[in-house]
C-alpha positions as CSV (number, residue, x, y, z in Angstrom):
1,M,-53.7,77.1,-0.4
2,K,-54.0,75.2,-3.7
3,F,-50.2,75.2,-4.0
4,R,-49.9,73.6,-0.5
5,F,-52.4,70.9,-1.5
6,S,-50.5,70.1,-4.7
7,L,-47.2,69.9,-2.8
8,R,-48.7,67.5,-0.3
9,R,-50.1,65.3,-3.1
10,L,-46.7,65.3,-4.8
11,L,-45.0,64.2,-1.6
12,L,-47.5,61.3,-1.1
13,V,-46.9,60.2,-4.7
14,V,-43.1,60.3,-4.2
15,C,-43.4,58.3,-1.0
16,G,-45.7,55.8,-2.5
17,V,-43.3,55.3,-5.5
18,G,-40.4,54.9,-3.1
19,V,-42.3,52.2,-1.0
20,L,-43.3,50.3,-4.2
21,S,-39.7,50.5,-5.5
22,A,-38.4,49.2,-2.2
23,L,-40.9,46.3,-2.2
24,A,-40.2,45.5,-5.8
25,Y,-36.4,45.4,-5.1
26,A,-36.9,43.3,-1.9
27,F,-38.9,40.7,-3.8
28,M,-36.9,40.8,-7.0
29,P,-35.1,37.4,-7.7
30,R,-31.4,37.8,-7.1
31,P,-28.7,35.8,-8.8
32,L,-27.5,32.8,-6.9
33,S,-23.9,32.9,-5.6
34,V,-22.1,29.8,-6.9
35,D,-18.6,28.4,-7.1
36,V,-17.3,27.4,-10.5
37,A,-14.4,25.4,-12.0
38,T,-12.9,25.4,-15.4
39,V,-12.9,22.4,-17.7
40,E,-9.3,21.8,-18.7
41,R,-6.9,19.3,-20.2
42,G,-4.1,17.8,-18.2
43,H,-2.8,14.8,-16.4
44,M,-5.3,12.5,-14.7
45,A,-5.0,9.4,-12.6
46,V,-7.5,6.9,-11.4
47,T,-6.5,5.6,-8.0
48,I,-7.7,3.2,-5.3
49,D,-7.1,4.8,-1.9
50,E,-6.8,2.6,1.1
51,D,-5.0,2.4,4.4
52,G,-2.1,0.0,4.8
53,K,0.7,-0.9,7.1
54,T,4.4,-1.7,6.7
55,R,5.9,-5.0,7.4
56,I,9.4,-6.5,7.2
57,K,9.8,-8.6,4.1
58,E,11.9,-11.4,5.5
59,R,11.4,-12.1,9.2
60,Y,12.7,-15.1,11.0
61,V,11.5,-16.8,14.2
62,I,14.3,-18.5,16.0
63,A,13.1,-21.6,17.8
64,A,14.8,-24.1,20.1
65,P,16.4,-26.8,18.0
66,L,16.2,-29.3,20.9
67,S,14.7,-29.6,24.3
68,G,16.6,-28.2,27.2
69,I,17.0,-25.3,29.6
70,L,17.1,-21.9,27.9
71,R,19.4,-19.5,29.5
72,R,18.3,-15.9,30.1
73,V,18.1,-14.0,26.8
74,E,20.2,-10.8,27.1
75,L,19.0,-9.3,23.8
76,H,16.0,-6.9,23.7
77,A,13.8,-5.6,20.9
78,G,15.8,-3.2,18.7
79,D,19.2,-4.7,19.4
80,P,21.3,-5.3,16.3
81,V,22.4,-8.8,15.3
82,V,25.1,-10.0,12.9
83,R,24.8,-13.1,10.7
84,N,26.6,-16.1,12.1
85,E,28.2,-14.0,14.9
86,T,25.7,-12.7,17.4
87,V,24.7,-15.4,19.9
88,V,20.9,-14.9,20.4
89,A,20.2,-17.8,22.8
90,I,22.0,-20.6,24.7
91,V,20.2,-23.9,25.4
92,E,21.5,-26.5,27.8
93,P,20.5,-29.8,26.1
94,R,18.9,-32.6,28.0
95,D,20.9,-35.7,28.8
96,P,20.9,-37.9,25.6
97,D,20.6,-41.0,27.6
98,L,17.2,-39.9,28.8
99,L,15.9,-39.6,25.2
100,D,13.8,-42.4,23.7
101,A,14.2,-43.8,20.2
102,R,11.2,-41.9,18.9
103,E,12.7,-38.5,19.8
104,I,16.0,-39.5,18.2
105,A,14.1,-40.6,15.1
106,E,12.3,-37.2,15.0
107,R,15.7,-35.5,15.0
108,E,16.8,-37.6,12.1
109,A,13.6,-36.9,10.2
110,K,14.1,-33.2,10.9
111,V,17.5,-33.3,9.2
112,K,16.1,-35.0,6.2
113,S,13.2,-32.5,5.9
114,T,15.6,-29.5,6.2
115,E,17.8,-31.0,3.5
116,A,14.8,-31.2,1.2
117,A,13.9,-27.7,2.1
118,L,17.4,-26.5,1.2
119,R,17.2,-28.3,-2.2
120,L,13.9,-26.6,-2.9
121,A,15.2,-23.2,-1.9
122,Q,18.2,-23.7,-4.3
123,M,15.8,-24.6,-7.1
124,M,13.7,-21.5,-6.4
125,R,16.8,-19.4,-6.4
126,E,17.9,-20.7,-9.8
127,K,14.4,-20.1,-11.1
128,A,14.4,-16.5,-9.9
129,K,17.9,-16.0,-11.3
130,A,16.8,-17.2,-14.7
131,A,13.8,-14.9,-14.7
132,L,16.0,-12.0,-13.6
133,D,18.6,-12.7,-16.4
134,Y,15.8,-12.9,-19.0
135,T,14.2,-9.6,-18.0
136,E,17.6,-7.9,-17.8
137,S,18.5,-9.0,-21.3
138,E,15.0,-7.9,-22.5
139,L,15.5,-4.5,-20.9
140,G,18.9,-4.1,-22.6
141,R,17.3,-5.0,-25.9
142,L,14.4,-2.5,-25.6
143,Q,16.3,0.5,-24.3
144,P,17.9,1.4,-27.7
145,L,14.4,0.9,-29.4
146,V,13.0,3.8,-27.4
147,Q,15.5,6.2,-28.8
148,T,14.5,5.2,-32.4
149,K,10.8,5.4,-31.5
150,A,10.3,1.7,-32.3
151,I,8.5,1.2,-29.0
152,S,6.8,3.6,-26.6
153,Q,8.2,4.8,-23.3
154,Q,5.3,3.1,-21.6
155,Q,6.4,-0.3,-22.9
156,L,9.9,0.3,-21.6
157,E,8.6,1.3,-18.2
158,N,6.5,-1.9,-18.0
159,V,9.6,-4.0,-18.6
160,E,11.5,-1.9,-16.0
161,R,8.9,-2.6,-13.4
162,I,9.0,-6.4,-14.2
163,F,12.8,-6.2,-13.9
164,R,12.6,-4.6,-10.4
165,I,10.0,-7.2,-9.3
166,C,12.3,-10.1,-10.5
167,E,15.2,-8.5,-8.8
168,K,13.4,-8.4,-5.5
169,E,12.2,-12.0,-6.0
170,Y,15.7,-13.1,-6.6
171,R,16.9,-11.4,-3.4
172,G,14.1,-13.1,-1.5
173,A,15.0,-16.5,-2.9
174,V,18.7,-16.0,-1.9
175,F,17.5,-15.1,1.6
176,S,15.3,-18.2,1.7
177,E,18.2,-20.4,0.7
178,E,20.4,-18.9,3.5
179,I,17.7,-19.6,6.1
180,A,17.3,-23.2,4.8
181,Q,21.0,-23.7,5.1
182,F,20.9,-22.3,8.7
183,E,18.1,-24.6,9.7
184,L,19.9,-27.6,8.3
185,E,23.0,-26.8,10.3
186,L,20.9,-26.4,13.4
187,A,19.1,-29.7,12.8
188,R,22.4,-31.6,12.2
189,A,23.9,-30.1,15.4
190,A,20.8,-31.0,17.4
191,L,21.0,-34.6,16.1
192,V,24.6,-34.9,17.2
193,R,23.6,-33.6,20.7
194,T,20.8,-36.1,21.0
195,R,22.6,-39.3,20.0
196,P,23.5,-41.3,23.1
197,G,26.8,-43.1,23.4
198,E,28.8,-40.7,21.3
199,E,31.9,-39.0,22.6
200,N,31.2,-36.1,25.0
201,S,27.5,-36.4,24.2
202,A,26.5,-37.0,27.8
203,H,28.3,-33.8,28.9
204,A,28.0,-31.7,25.8
205,D,28.7,-28.0,25.9
206,D,25.9,-25.6,25.8
207,F,24.2,-25.2,22.5
208,E,24.7,-21.7,21.1
209,I,22.1,-20.4,18.6
210,R,23.5,-17.6,16.4
211,S,21.6,-15.2,14.3
212,P,20.8,-16.4,10.8
213,I,20.5,-12.9,9.3
214,E,21.9,-9.4,9.8
215,G,19.3,-7.0,11.2
216,R,17.7,-6.3,14.5
217,V,15.7,-8.2,17.2
218,L,12.0,-7.6,16.6
219,R,10.4,-9.5,19.6
220,V,11.6,-11.7,22.4
221,F,9.2,-14.5,23.4
222,H,11.3,-16.0,26.2
223,E,13.4,-13.6,28.1
224,S,13.9,-15.4,31.4
225,A,15.5,-18.8,31.9
226,A,13.1,-21.6,31.4
227,M,12.6,-25.1,30.2
228,V,11.8,-25.1,26.5
229,A,10.7,-27.9,24.2
230,S,12.1,-28.5,20.7
231,G,10.6,-26.1,18.2
232,E,9.4,-23.6,20.8
233,P,9.9,-19.9,19.6
234,I,12.5,-17.9,21.4
235,L,12.8,-14.6,19.6
236,E,12.1,-13.0,16.2
237,V,14.7,-11.2,14.1
238,G,14.5,-9.2,10.8
239,D,15.9,-6.3,8.8
240,P,13.8,-3.1,9.5
241,S,15.3,-1.4,6.4
242,D,13.9,-4.0,4.1
243,L,10.2,-3.0,4.2
244,E,7.2,-3.7,2.1
245,L,3.5,-2.6,2.4
246,E,0.5,-4.7,3.0
247,I,-2.7,-2.9,1.8
248,D,-6.1,-4.6,2.1
249,V,-8.6,-3.5,-0.6
250,L,-12.1,-4.5,-1.5
251,S,-12.2,-7.6,-3.7
252,Q,-13.9,-5.8,-6.5
253,D,-11.1,-3.3,-6.5
254,A,-8.4,-6.0,-6.3
255,V,-9.3,-7.4,-9.7
256,R,-8.5,-3.9,-11.3
257,I,-5.0,-3.7,-9.9
258,P,-2.3,-5.1,-12.2
259,P,1.1,-6.3,-10.9
260,G,3.6,-3.5,-11.4
261,A,1.1,-0.7,-10.8
262,K,2.6,2.5,-9.3
263,V,1.7,3.4,-5.7
264,L,2.0,6.7,-3.9
265,V,2.4,6.5,-0.1
266,D,1.1,9.5,1.9
267,D,0.8,10.3,5.6
268,W,3.7,8.1,6.6
269,G,5.5,10.8,8.6
270,G,7.7,12.3,5.9
271,E,7.4,15.5,4.0
272,T,6.9,14.0,0.5
273,P,5.1,10.8,-0.6
274,L,7.0,7.6,-1.1
275,I,6.9,5.7,-4.4
276,G,6.2,2.0,-4.5
277,T,5.3,-0.8,-7.0
278,V,2.7,-3.5,-6.6
279,R,4.5,-6.8,-6.4
280,V,1.6,-9.2,-6.0
281,V,-2.2,-9.2,-5.4
282,E,-2.8,-12.2,-3.1
283,P,-5.1,-14.8,-4.7
284,S,-7.0,-15.4,-1.5
285,G,-9.3,-13.0,0.3
286,F,-10.7,-12.7,3.8
287,T,-13.7,-11.3,5.5
288,K,-13.4,-8.0,7.5
289,I,-16.0,-6.1,9.5
290,S,-16.0,-2.4,8.5
291,A,-16.4,0.5,10.9
292,L,-20.2,0.5,10.0
293,G,-20.5,-3.1,11.0
294,V,-20.8,-4.4,7.4
295,E,-19.0,-7.6,6.3
296,E,-16.6,-6.9,3.4
297,Q,-14.5,-9.3,1.3
298,R,-11.0,-7.8,1.2
299,V,-7.7,-8.8,-0.5
300,N,-4.1,-8.0,0.5
301,V,-2.0,-6.1,-2.0
302,I,1.8,-6.4,-1.4
303,V,3.8,-3.3,-2.5
304,D,7.6,-2.9,-2.8
305,L,9.0,0.5,-1.8
306,D,11.2,1.9,-4.5
307,E,12.7,4.6,-2.3
308,P,16.2,4.0,-0.7
309,S,16.1,2.9,2.9
310,T,18.0,6.1,4.0
311,R,15.0,8.3,2.9
312,R,12.6,6.3,5.1
313,A,14.9,5.4,8.0
314,S,12.3,6.4,10.6
315,L,9.7,4.0,9.2
316,G,9.4,0.8,11.1
317,D,7.5,-2.5,11.1
318,A,3.6,-2.4,11.3
319,Y,3.5,1.4,10.8
320,R,0.2,2.8,9.4
321,V,0.3,4.5,6.0
322,E,-2.2,5.8,3.4
323,A,-1.6,4.5,-0.1
324,R,-3.0,5.5,-3.5
325,I,-2.7,2.7,-6.0
326,I,-2.7,4.1,-9.6
327,I,-4.7,1.8,-11.9
328,W,-4.8,4.2,-14.9
329,E,-3.2,7.5,-15.8
330,S,-2.8,9.6,-18.9
331,D,-1.8,13.1,-20.1
332,G,-3.9,15.5,-22.1
333,V,-7.2,14.3,-20.7
334,L,-10.3,16.6,-20.8
335,K,-11.4,16.5,-17.2
336,V,-14.0,18.0,-14.9
337,P,-14.2,18.1,-11.1
338,A,-16.2,15.2,-9.7
339,S,-18.0,17.6,-7.4
340,A,-19.7,19.2,-10.5
341,L,-21.4,16.0,-11.6
342,F,-24.8,14.7,-10.7
343,R,-27.4,12.3,-12.0
344,H,-30.4,13.7,-13.9
345,A,-32.8,11.6,-16.0
346,Q,-30.6,8.5,-15.7
347,K,-27.7,10.5,-17.2
348,W,-24.6,12.4,-15.9
349,A,-25.0,16.1,-16.1
350,V,-23.5,19.4,-15.0
351,F,-24.5,23.1,-14.8
352,R,-22.5,25.1,-17.3
353,V,-22.3,28.8,-16.7
354,T,-23.0,30.9,-19.8
355,N,-23.8,34.7,-19.7
356,N,-24.4,34.5,-15.9
357,R,-26.9,31.7,-16.4
358,A,-26.8,28.1,-15.2
359,L,-27.5,25.8,-18.1
360,L,-28.2,22.1,-17.7
361,Q,-25.7,20.1,-19.8
362,F,-25.6,16.3,-20.2
363,V,-22.2,14.8,-20.5
364,K,-20.7,11.5,-21.4
365,M,-18.1,10.3,-18.8
366,G,-15.0,8.2,-19.3
367,R,-12.6,7.3,-16.5
368,Q,-13.7,8.4,-13.0
369,G,-11.3,9.2,-10.2
370,Q,-11.7,10.3,-6.7
371,L,-11.6,14.1,-7.5
372,E,-11.7,14.3,-11.3
373,C,-13.5,12.6,-14.1
374,E,-12.8,12.3,-17.8
375,V,-15.2,14.0,-20.2
376,L,-15.8,12.3,-23.6
377,E,-18.7,14.4,-24.8
378,G,-20.8,17.5,-23.8
379,L,-18.1,19.9,-22.7
380,E,-15.1,21.7,-24.2
381,E,-11.9,23.0,-22.8
382,G,-12.4,26.4,-21.1
383,D,-16.1,25.8,-20.1
384,R,-17.0,26.8,-16.6
385,V,-19.2,24.5,-14.5
386,I,-20.8,24.9,-11.1
387,V,-19.2,22.8,-8.3
388,Y,-21.3,21.5,-5.4
389,P,-24.6,22.8,-7.0
390,S,-27.3,23.2,-4.4
391,D,-31.0,22.3,-4.9
392,Q,-31.7,26.0,-5.7
393,V,-29.7,25.8,-8.9
394,R,-32.1,25.2,-11.8
395,D,-31.7,25.2,-15.6
396,G,-31.7,28.9,-16.8
397,V,-31.5,30.5,-13.3
398,A,-29.3,33.6,-12.9
399,V,-26.1,33.0,-11.0
400,M,-23.2,35.1,-9.7
401,V,-19.8,33.6,-9.6
402,Q,-18.0,34.0,-6.3
């Protein structure tokens, strides 16, 4: 009987100890499960990420050089045109005897203004050619110096970017001169057709307008036959293979973008990003309403595409793209994920994992990118830090790395 009583007591004690152990285990603080990243050295770039769109560099709106009846335009958007060969429109001019002296004077003034525009275009071409020759000679002088370590590779790349910009500006100046020459020829032809009393002027043949450039038709403003006035747009032509990017950025970001900055173009439809170069940051901004209804001052950044046109043949005019403008980059940078940083006591801090404990660590930051930040003080290469720390993470709390 005594043995049975002792056994019962022993069982009760064992059950009590088991219950207490289970309760203690249930209420025992467990390590927090966290994600960590390793502080490392490597390449880092600070970018400005914005949406943009493509646009044809040189587009030309062909307008009626004189008043008359426009015949039906047979061309459609996408049709190819050849410079000085493809007839894009035909205008039946009005009877010159019905024109007054004022309209004839306007034609004469138009000839003079186009002559002045041609002279200006020639001077701009000469200026662009001089800048191109200078940068080309400077590039040839610096290339041997890189091999002897007299200058850095970065200096040579800066000159190469300036050379590419000057080369594109020269091509643009040549195009402007060709367009000015075309407009002068049209103005002179229109003046001949509007002078009464000259031979065959009363019954002049139809006025044919030929394409000033080689490319494609972009838009047709007047497709059906109609009466048009002098200067009224008929259609627009351009070269879709000669594209540039128009990226609007915040004005406070625009001041940080230098001409010649490298640009990576993503989500344009191809498998790999396209490479571009900032040609100019426009000096004038504009107001734009954001998706949240906030007024923003934005500035257009114009980017030249460095890729050959064959690699982006499917890219057309006014297509949407996502661009990353690199304003700073360097190798061998000690960096930490931006998701690990937070503000504490007016300073930047991270939680460093040591011996399965989260330790609060203040850091001094340098350059800050979208996903990574430069660390100047507070961390060393190989340290592990908690990314996306929750409000449960405290200094000294036990953690378990996932």
